[in-house]
C-alpha positions in Angstrom: -8.4 25.4 -37.0 -5.7 23.7 -35.0 -5.2 20.3 -34.7 -3.1 21.0 -30.9 -5.2 18.6 -28.0 -6.7 20.6 -25.2 -5.4 20.8 -22.0 -8.5 20.9 -20.0 -12.1 19.9 -20.5 -14.9 23.0 -20.9 -18.2 23.5 -21.9 -19.4 26.2 -24.4 -23.1 25.8 -23.6 -25.0 28.3 -21.9 -26.1 25.6 -19.5 -22.5 24.0 -18.5 -23.1 20.9 -19.6 -21.2 18.5 -22.2 -22.1 16.6 -25.0 -18.8 14.5 -25.2 -19.0 11.3 -22.6 -15.5 11.5 -20.9 -16.1 15.4 -20.5 -18.6 14.8 -18.4 -17.6 11.6 -16.8 -14.6 14.2 -15.7 -16.7 17.1 -14.6 -18.2 13.5 -12.3 -15.0 13.5 -10.6 -14.2 17.4 -10.4 -17.4 17.5 -8.3 -17.7 14.4 -6.3 -17.6 14.0 -2.2 -17.2 10.0 -2.1 -19.8 9.0 0.5 -17.2 8.2 3.3 -14.8 11.0 3.1 -12.9 11.9 6.2 -14.2 14.9 7.2 -11.3 17.1 9.6 -15.0 18.5 11.2 -16.0 15.5 12.7 -16.6 15.2 16.5 -14.3 13.0 18.0 -17.0 10.7 19.4 -18.1 10.2 15.5 -15.3 8.9 14.8 -15.7 5.0 15.8 -19.3 4.7 14.2 -16.8 6.3 10.7 -14.2 4.2 10.7 -16.3 0.8 11.5 -18.4 1.7 8.1 -15.2 2.2 6.3 -13.8 -1.0 7.3 -16.9 -2.9 6.4 -17.6 -1.6 3.2 -13.1 -1.9 2.5 -14.5 -5.3 3.1 -17.3 -5.5 1.1 -15.5 -3.7 -2.0 -12.2 -5.8 -1.4 -14.9 -8.9 -2.6 -13.3 -11.3 -0.2 -13.5 -14.7 -0.7 -15.3 -17.6 1.3 -13.8 -20.7 0.4 -14.5 -24.0 1.9 -11.1 -25.3 4.3 -8.1 -24.9 2.9 -4.4 -26.8 4.0 -2.5 -24.7 6.0 0.5 -23.1 5.1 3.5 -26.0 4.6 6.8 -25.6 4.6 9.4 -26.0 1.7 13.0 -25.7 2.9 14.8 -24.3 5.9 18.5 -22.6 5.3 20.9 -20.8 7.7 21.8 -17.5 7.0 24.0 -14.6 9.1 21.8 -13.8 11.9 18.8 -15.4 10.7 17.2 -18.4 9.6 15.6 -18.4 6.0 12.2 -20.1 5.5 10.0 -20.6 2.6 6.8 -22.1 3.1 3.3 -22.2 0.7 0.1 -20.7 2.2 -3.2 -22.1 0.1 -6.2 -19.3 0.2 -8.5 -20.9 -1.9 -9.0 -23.8 -3.7 -6.3 -24.2 -6.9 -4.4 -22.1 -5.6 -0.3 -22.0 -3.9 0.7 -19.0 -2.3 5.1 -18.9 -1.6 6.1 -16.7 1.2 9.4 -16.5 2.5 10.3 -16.2 6.7 12.9 -14.7 8.1 13.4 -15.5 11.6 16.2 -13.9 14.0 18.8 -15.8 15.9 17.2 -15.8 19.8 13.9 -16.0 18.8 11.8 -18.8 19.9 8.2 -19.9 21.7 10.2 -18.7 25.2 11.3 -15.7 23.6 9.1 -14.6 21.1 9.4 -11.6 19.2 7.2 -8.7 16.8 6.8 -9.3 13.6 6.2 -8.1 10.1 5.0 -8.9 7.1 6.2 -7.5 4.0 5.0 -6.1 0.5 7.5 -5.2 -2.5 7.1 -3.0 -5.2 6.1 -3.0 -8.8 7.6 -5.6 -10.5 10.3 -6.7 -7.2 9.8 -10.1 -6.0 9.8 -11.9 -2.3 13.5 -13.0 -2.9 14.1 -9.8 -3.5 13.0 -8.3 -0.1 15.3 -11.0 1.7 18.2 -10.0 -0.3 18.3 -13.4 -2.0 18.6 -14.7 -5.6 15.8 -15.0 -8.0 13.4 -18.1 -7.1 14.6 -19.6 -10.5 17.9 -19.5 -9.1 19.3 -16.6 -11.1 20.8 -14.6 -9.1 19.6 -11.5 -7.6 19.1 -8.3 -9.8 21.0 -5.3 -9.1 18.6 -2.1 -10.4 19.5 1.1 -8.5 17.4 0.9 -5.4 17.8 -3.3 -4.8 19.9 -2.7 -1.7 18.0 -0.2 0.2 15.0 -2.5 -1.2 16.0 -5.5 1.2 12.6 -4.4 3.5 12.3 -8.7 5.0 16.4 -8.8 5.5 16.9 -5.1 6.9 14.0 -6.1 9.5 15.5 -9.8 10.0 18.3 -7.7 10.9 16.9 -5.4 13.4 15.6 -8.8 15.5 11.8 -8.9 14.0 10.4 -12.0 12.4 9.8 -10.7 8.9 7.2 -12.5 6.2 8.0 -11.6 2.5 4.8 -12.0 -0.2 5.2 -11.4 -3.7 2.5 -9.4 -5.2 -0.1 -11.3 -7.5 1.2 -11.7 -11.1 5.0 -10.9 -9.9 8.3 -12.4 -9.3 7.3 -16.6 -8.5 3.5 -15.6 -9.4 4.2 -14.9 -12.9 3.2 -17.4 -15.2 5.4 -17.3 -19.1 2.1 -16.9 -21.1 0.8 -13.9 -19.8 4.3 -12.4 -17.8 2.5 -9.3 -17.0 -0.3 -8.4 -14.8 -2.8 -7.2 -17.5 -4.9 -10.3 -18.1 -5.0 -11.2 -14.6 -6.6 -7.4 -13.8 -8.9 -8.0 -16.8 -10.3 -11.1 -16.2 -10.5 -10.7 -12.4 -12.4 -7.1 -13.0 -14.8 -9.2 -15.4 -15.6 -11.9 -12.3 -16.8 -8.6 -10.0 -12.6 -9.0 -8.2 -10.3 -6.5 -9.0 -6.1 -7.1 -8.6 -5.9 -5.2 -5.5 -8.1 -7.8 -3.8 -6.5 -10.9 -4.8 -3.4 -9.2 -3.3 -5.0 -8.5 0.0 -7.2 -11.7 0.0 -3.9 -14.0 -0.4 -1.9 -12.1 2.4 -4.7 -11.9 4.8 -4.7 -16.2 5.4 -0.7 -15.7 5.7 -1.3 -13.1 8.4 -3.9 -15.5 10.3 -1.5 -18.1 10.0 1.7 -15.8 11.4 0.1 -14.9 14.6 -0.2 -18.3 15.5 3.4 -18.6 15.9 4.4 -19.9 19.3 7.8 -16.9 18.1 5.6 -14.5 17.1 4.1 -11.9 19.5 0.5 -11.5 18.0 0.3 -8.7 20.1 3.0 -6.7 18.1 2.4 -7.4 14.2 3.2 -4.2 11.6 2.7 -4.2 8.0 5.1 -2.1 5.7 4.7 -1.8 1.9 6.2 -0.1 -0.9 4.5 1.2 -4.0 2.4 -1.6 -5.5 2.6 -3.0 -1.7 1.5 -0.2 0.4 -1.4 -0.5 -0.6 -2.4 -3.7 0.6 -0.4 -3.0 3.4 -3.1 -0.2 4.2 -6.2 -2.1 3.3 -5.2 -4.8 5.9 -4.0 -2.5 8.5 -7.9 -1.2 8.2 -9.2 -4.4 8.2 -7.7 -5.9 10.8 -7.6 -3.9 13.9 -5.1 -6.0 16.0 -2.7 -4.6 13.5 0.1 -2.1 15.5 1.2 -0.2 12.9 1.6 0.3 8.8 4.5 1.7 6.8 3.2 3.3 3.7 6.4 3.4 1.6 5.2 5.9 -0.9 4.2 9.7 -1.4 0.9 10.4 -0.3 -2.3 12.4 -2.6 -6.2 12.5 -3.5 -6.5 10.3 -6.2 -9.1 11.5 -6.9 -7.9 15.1 -7.5 -4.8 13.1 -9.4 -7.6 12.0 -12.1 -9.1 15.6 -12.1 -6.0 17.6 -13.0 -4.6 14.6 -15.3 -7.9 15.0 -17.0 -8.5 11.1 -16.1 -5.2 10.3 -17.8 -5.2 6.2 -17.3 -2.8 5.4 -14.6 -2.0 0.9 -14.5 -5.2 -1.2 -15.0 -4.6 -2.8 -11.7 -4.7 0.1 -9.7 -8.5 0.2 -10.2 -10.9 -1.1 -7.5 -14.6 -0.8 -8.9 -16.6 1.1 -6.8 -13.5 2.4 -4.2 -13.5 5.8 -4.9 -17.4 5.8 -4.5 -16.9 5.6 -1.1 -13.6 7.1 -0.1 -10.4 8.0 -1.4 -6.8 6.3 -0.4 -6.3 9.3 2.1 -9.6 8.5 3.7 -8.1 4.9 4.7 -5.0 6.4 6.5 -7.2 8.8 7.9 -9.5 5.6 9.6 -6.1 4.0 10.6 -6.4 6.4 13.7 -5.4 6.6 16.6 -3.0 3.7 15.5 0.6 4.2 14.9 1.0 4.8 11.0 4.0 6.0 8.9 4.4 7.7 5.7 7.9 7.9 4.4 8.4 9.9 0.9 6.1 12.5 1.1 3.7 13.8 -0.9 1.1 16.7 -1.4 1.5 18.5 2.3 -2.6 20.0 2.0 -3.9 15.9 1.4 -1.4 14.9 4.5 -2.3 17.7 6.8 -6.0 16.5 6.1 -4.7 13.2 7.3 -2.8 13.7 10.3 -6.2 15.6 11.6 -7.8 12.2 12.5 -5.1 11.5 15.0 -5.2 14.8 16.1 -8.7 14.5 16.7 -8.3 11.5 18.9 -5.0 13.1 20.6 -2.5 10.6 19.1 -0.4 13.2 17.4 2.7 11.2 18.4 1.7 8.1 16.1 1.6 9.9 13.3 4.8 9.6 11.5 5.8 11.9 8.2 9.0 12.1 5.6 9.7 13.7 3.0 11.7 12.4 -0.1 15.0 14.0 1.0 14.9 16.8 -1.8 11.6 18.3 -0.4 12.6 18.2 3.4 13.0 21.2 3.5 9.5 23.5 3.0 11.4 25.9 0.6 11.6 23.1 -1.7 8.1 22.6 -1.5 7.1 24.9 -4.5 3.6 23.9 -4.4 2.5 23.3 -0.9 0.1 26.7 -1.0 -0.8 25.7 -5.0 -3.9 24.6 -6.6 -2.9 22.0 -8.7 -4.3 23.1 -12.6 -6.3 20.9 -14.8 -4.1 19.9 -17.7 -0.9 18.4 -15.5 1.3 15.1 -16.7 3.0 12.9 -14.8 6.0 15.0 -14.8 4.1 18.1 -13.4 2.0 16.5 -11.3 4.4 14.6 -9.3 6.0 18.0 -8.9 2.8 19.6 -7.6 2.7 16.0 -5.2 6.6 17.0 -4.0 7.7 13.7 -5.5 11.5 13.0 -6.4 10.6 10.1 -8.7 14.2 8.7 -9.4 14.5 8.1 -5.7 11.8 5.9 -5.0 13.1 2.9 -2.7 12.3 1.9 0.7 13.6 4.8 2.5 14.6 1.8 5.7 16.2 4.8 7.8 13.1 6.3 8.5 10.6 2.9 8.2 12.9 0.1 10.1 13.7 2.5 13.5 10.7 3.6 13.4 8.3 0.3 13.5 10.7 -1.0 15.1 9.8 1.3 18.3 6.6 1.2 17.9 6.6 -2.8 18.1 8.6 -2.6 21.2 12.1 -3.6 19.4 13.2 -7.5 18.3 
């Protein structure tokens, strides 16, 4: 008898049922249709009502708090930089919580000359300081990982004349504590309270967005969101929740998380990725579709089949020009995307899944050459 691990779940029963619990749950995922999934065949007249239902349910799933009035953000310090002013502020989203953030104000921007603005959210282990091209918050030199210079998101936008805000993700950078330096304990404690890491990330950034809108040197009708990797999801979610956001940049690849779970046999992803109940109602691809007709940019391609479904939302509303797509350079040529017409088989590992999803893992970085000119154009320049 072989001890080899099976590559896929299957039932040898006549009724097709599973005795094994995880195999049964996998079959649930395989046949699941989220209750508010985007229907690419819906009538254009039905889109607004669907989008409103998505927004309402998403707000509920984020479990956003309703705290008593909190203090206004306070400025910590101001320093001059070449071409812009760097400011450090603190926001106070909930009782007992302080969230530092950086504000980059380009030269020539003031109440008489307001500019568009962009909120910038970093990747998994990057800090707000790295987005601004600065030393870390404790004064240590900036790290030099492979893509550090590419990932200076807020710095790049500020140099193009946009007011830029850089905010840490929960438990990262200045928001990290030495007792629990990773996110696991934060994630699990939040889940036990009925909240989620994603919800906390969004709830700490929303008050900063409201504060930003009220700055006299910011044109509140020209605010965009840009997130890289881990930061892409709060950018998307806030864009869905707040219809005043002009444009959103998703600096990551795009694919169905439900299909990913099925073809990877429910293999665990990082626990901070889980939002209780979310896949019961929609996938992240559905949330992307709900942004239509506002400008939306995907900078690192992904599973082409999923992208074409998302694009259909803009086509329904006659706004195709507001949907921007770029693949990783390695997959820019359609001939290089060899799995675009293939169904993903079950039993894939991470490497195989990324091949099917057109992901060049080693080059995962902020695609400033795509995002910066696109967002500057959509916000009306700086």
